[in-house]
N, CA, C and O of each residue as an XYZ file, in Angstrom:
292
protein
N    -162.641    -44.276    -73.871
C    -161.379    -43.839    -74.470
C    -161.258    -42.321    -74.424
O    -160.191    -41.800    -74.098
N    -162.331    -41.603    -74.744
C    -162.234    -40.141    -74.722
C    -162.004    -39.632    -73.308
O    -161.383    -38.586    -73.116
N    -162.507    -40.372    -72.308
C    -162.240    -40.000    -70.919
C    -160.763    -40.107    -70.585
O    -160.234    -39.302    -69.819
N    -160.093    -41.104    -71.161
C    -158.656    -41.271    -70.944
C    -157.874    -40.115    -71.560
O    -156.886    -39.652    -70.991
N    -158.317    -39.658    -72.714
C    -157.632    -38.547    -73.383
C    -157.781    -37.274    -72.566
O    -156.822    -36.524    -72.386
N    -158.992    -37.037    -72.074
C    -159.225    -35.854    -71.243
C    -158.399    -35.940    -69.964
O    -157.835    -34.939    -69.523
N    -158.324    -37.123    -69.369
C    -157.511    -37.318    -68.172
C    -156.035    -37.053    -68.466
O    -155.349    -36.405    -67.675
N    -155.550    -37.550    -69.597
C    -154.147    -37.342    -69.968
C    -153.849    -35.855    -70.175
O    -152.816    -35.359    -69.725
N    -154.748    -35.150    -70.852
C    -154.543    -33.715    -71.064
C    -154.560    -32.972    -69.735
O    -153.761    -32.061    -69.519
N    -155.464    -33.357    -68.849
C    -155.512    -32.738    -67.526
C    -154.233    -32.954    -66.746
O    -153.735    -32.030    -66.104
N    -153.690    -34.173    -66.794
C    -152.435    -34.455    -66.092
C    -151.283    -33.651    -66.672
O    -150.439    -33.151    -65.927
N    -151.239    -33.521    -67.984
C    -150.192    -32.715    -68.622
C    -150.279    -31.275    -68.124
O    -149.260    -30.675    -67.780
N    -151.489    -30.717    -68.085
C    -151.657    -29.335    -67.636
C    -151.241    -29.155    -66.177
O    -150.624    -28.150    -65.824
N    -151.579    -30.130    -65.329
C    -151.186    -30.043    -63.920
C    -149.670    -30.091    -63.795
O    -149.077    -29.271    -63.094
N    -149.043    -31.044    -64.467
C    -147.585    -31.181    -64.381
C    -146.887    -29.960    -64.963
O    -145.918    -29.460    -64.392
N    -147.385    -29.480    -66.107
C    -146.788    -28.282    -66.719
C    -146.953    -27.055    -65.817
O    -146.091    -26.177    -65.812
N    -148.027    -26.987    -65.073
C    -148.267    -25.833    -64.214
C    -147.489    -25.848    -62.919
O    -147.291    -24.797    -62.309
N    -147.040    -27.018    -62.482
C    -146.305    -27.126    -61.215
C    -144.988    -26.356    -61.279
O    -144.623    -25.665    -60.327
N    -144.289    -26.472    -62.382
C    -142.967    -25.846    -62.472
C    -143.008    -24.325    -62.380
O    -142.287    -23.765    -61.555
N    -143.815    -23.622    -63.184
C    -143.834    -22.164    -63.023
C    -144.468    -21.718    -61.708
O    -144.167    -20.631    -61.216
N    -145.349    -22.550    -61.131
C    -146.000    -22.185    -59.875
C    -145.038    -22.245    -58.697
O    -144.979    -21.308    -57.901
N    -144.288    -23.328    -58.577
C    -143.433    -23.529    -57.407
C    -141.958    -23.198    -57.646
O    -141.240    -22.895    -56.692
N    -141.500    -23.247    -58.869
C    -140.093    -23.025    -59.187
C    -139.976    -21.917    -60.235
O    -139.371    -22.116    -61.288
N    -140.546    -20.767    -59.947
C    -140.680    -19.688    -60.921
C    -139.337    -19.250    -61.497
O    -139.184    -19.200    -62.718
N    -138.375    -18.935    -60.658
C    -137.091    -18.436    -61.158
C    -136.345    -19.500    -61.947
O    -135.783    -19.209    -63.003
N    -136.333    -20.719    -61.451
C    -135.684    -21.821    -62.171
C    -136.350    -22.027    -63.522
O    -135.666    -22.255    -64.519
N    -137.677    -21.949    -63.568
C    -138.421    -22.112    -64.812
C    -138.060    -21.018    -65.806
O    -137.850    -21.289    -66.988
N    -137.989    -19.760    -65.316
C    -137.622    -18.643    -66.189
C    -136.205    -18.801    -66.724
O    -135.963    -18.591    -67.912
N    -135.273    -19.167    -65.857
C    -133.878    -19.344    -66.287
C    -133.759    -20.462    -67.326
O    -133.038    -20.327    -68.315
N    -134.462    -21.547    -67.095
C    -134.440    -22.665    -68.037
C    -135.041    -22.252    -69.368
O    -134.525    -22.609    -70.427
N    -136.128    -21.501    -69.316
C    -136.783    -21.044    -70.543
C    -135.850    -20.144    -71.344
O    -135.801    -20.232    -72.571
N    -135.113    -19.282    -70.656
C    -134.149    -18.398    -71.335
C    -133.046    -19.227    -71.993
O    -132.641    -18.942    -73.120
N    -132.553    -20.267    -71.277
C    -131.523    -21.126    -71.860
C    -132.043    -21.847    -73.094
O    -131.315    -22.016    -74.072
N    -133.291    -22.268    -73.049
C    -133.877    -22.964    -74.201
C    -133.981    -22.023    -75.398
O    -133.684    -22.416    -76.526
N    -134.403    -20.780    -75.155
C    -134.548    -19.840    -76.271
C    -133.202    -19.476    -76.885
O    -133.157    -19.024    -78.029
N    -132.120    -19.658    -76.164
C    -130.788    -19.371    -76.693
C    -130.209    -20.531    -77.500
O    -129.164    -20.376    -78.132
N    -130.869    -21.692    -77.489
C    -130.370    -22.834    -78.245
C    -130.752    -22.702    -79.716
O    -131.668    -21.964    -80.081
N    -130.027    -23.434    -80.538
C    -130.322    -23.455    -81.971
C    -131.606    -24.245    -82.212
O    -131.971    -25.111    -81.417
N    -132.280    -23.939    -83.307
C    -133.539    -24.612    -83.636
C    -133.376    -26.129    -83.721
O    -134.250    -26.877    -83.283
N    -132.263    -26.574    -84.282
C    -132.022    -28.005    -84.414
C    -131.954    -28.711    -83.068
O    -132.444    -29.831    -82.921
N    -131.343    -28.053    -82.086
C    -131.258    -28.638    -80.747
C    -132.638    -28.745    -80.108
O    -132.945    -29.747    -79.463
N    -133.462    -27.733    -80.280
C    -134.808    -27.749    -79.711
C    -135.643    -28.834    -80.393
O    -136.399    -29.549    -79.735
N    -135.501    -28.952    -81.711
C    -136.234    -29.991    -82.435
C    -135.793    -31.379    -81.991
O    -136.613    -32.292    -81.893
N    -134.492    -31.542    -81.720
C    -133.979    -32.831    -81.251
C    -134.626    -33.206    -79.923
O    -135.059    -34.346    -79.751
N    -134.697    -32.273    -78.990
C    -135.323    -32.548    -77.695
C    -136.818    -32.831    -77.858
O    -137.378    -33.665    -77.147
N    -137.457    -32.134    -78.793
C    -138.861    -32.408    -79.070
C    -139.065    -33.808    -79.620
O    -139.977    -34.519    -79.200
N    -138.212    -34.204    -80.564
C    -138.285    -35.547    -81.138
C    -138.032    -36.604    -80.069
O    -138.737    -37.611    -80.002
N    -137.029    -36.371    -79.240
C    -136.718    -37.301    -78.156
C    -137.910    -37.441    -77.215
O    -138.231    -38.548    -76.783
N    -138.557    -36.348    -76.899
C    -139.726    -36.367    -76.025
C    -140.867    -37.163    -76.654
O    -141.533    -37.941    -75.970
N    -141.094    -36.972    -77.949
C    -142.154    -37.703    -78.645
C    -141.856    -39.204    -78.649
O    -142.751    -40.015    -78.408
N    -140.611    -39.574    -78.920
C    -140.231    -40.989    -78.957
C    -140.418    -41.629    -77.590
O    -140.975    -42.721    -77.489
N    -139.959    -40.962    -76.542
C    -140.122    -41.494    -75.189
C    -141.605    -41.606    -74.841
O    -142.024    -42.592    -74.234
N    -142.396    -40.614    -75.218
C    -143.831    -40.661    -74.958
C    -144.500    -41.830    -75.654
O    -145.338    -42.512    -75.063
N    -144.136    -42.067    -76.911
C    -144.698    -43.196    -77.654
C    -144.292    -44.511    -77.009
O    -145.099    -45.438    -76.935
N    -143.054    -44.604    -76.543
C    -142.602    -45.820    -75.872
C    -143.386    -46.060    -74.583
O    -143.782    -47.191    -74.301
N    -143.612    -45.011    -73.806
C    -144.375    -45.145    -72.557
C    -145.803    -45.589    -72.862
O    -146.333    -46.480    -72.198
N    -146.424    -44.973    -73.860
C    -147.789    -45.352    -74.241
C    -147.822    -46.799    -74.717
O    -148.723    -47.557    -74.357
N    -146.844    -47.178    -75.523
C    -146.793    -48.537    -76.042
C    -146.636    -49.556    -74.924
O    -147.326    -50.576    -74.910
N    -145.744    -49.289    -74.000
C    -145.519    -50.213    -72.884
C    -146.761    -50.295    -72.000
O    -147.153    -51.385    -71.586
N    -147.375    -49.164    -71.710
C    -148.558    -49.192    -70.850
C    -149.719    -49.883    -71.551
O    -150.496    -50.582    -70.901
N    -149.856    -49.704    -72.860
C    -150.918    -50.365    -73.609
C    -150.675    -51.865    -73.657
O    -151.616    -52.648    -73.519
N    -149.424    -52.278    -73.852
C    -149.082    -53.696    -73.916
C    -149.362    -54.382    -72.584
O    -149.878    -55.500    -72.558
N    -149.027    -53.721    -71.480
C    -149.228    -54.325    -70.167
C    -150.686    -54.290    -69.729
O    -151.072    -55.060    -68.850
N    -151.495    -53.432    -70.304
C    -152.901    -53.375    -69.920
C    -153.774    -54.214    -70.841
O    -154.982    -54.304    -70.620
N    -153.205    -54.822    -71.854
C    -153.977    -55.593    -72.824
C    -154.747    -56.750    -72.184
O    -155.923    -56.919    -72.504
N    -154.149    -57.563    -71.293
C    -154.945    -58.653    -70.685
C    -156.153    -58.116    -69.906
O    -157.215    -58.739    -69.908
N    -155.999    -56.982    -69.252
C    -157.087    -56.395    -68.505
C    -158.181    -55.963    -69.468
O    -159.365    -56.161    -69.194
N    -157.793    -55.376    -70.591
C    -158.775    -54.935    -71.580
C    -159.532    -56.127    -72.154
O    -160.734    -56.028    -72.402
N    -158.857    -57.244    -72.368
C    -159.531    -58.432    -72.891
C    -160.525    -58.966    -71.882
O    -161.597    -59.432    -72.267
N    -160.199    -58.911    -70.598
C    -161.115    -59.384    -69.554
C    -162.355    -58.484    -69.488
O    -163.453    -58.971    -69.220
N    -162.190    -57.185    -69.726
C    -163.324    -56.283    -69.703
C    -164.263    -56.539    -70.869
O    -165.478    -56.406    -70.730
N    -163.707    -56.906    -72.018
C    -164.511    -57.141    -73.206
C    -165.330    -58.414    -73.064
O    -166.485    -58.463    -73.487
N    -164.733    -59.454    -72.465
C    -165.407    -60.752    -72.338
C    -166.555    -60.743    -71.377
O    -167.204    -61.771    -71.181
């Protein structure tokens, strides 16, 4: 399980690094637009991101459950 967490953090870092590495100007412009938004709007996008992330984790966990049961047996 801890290996999965480390893998997930590594993937997040790779994906987060792709945008400023290859799309520097677009990333800067987007960041400026985000900083100009109201706090409530930024919090809304953060909440939406968390909800979508939980849904993805839930769906992937649900679909991998039979495989996990086979590994335990």
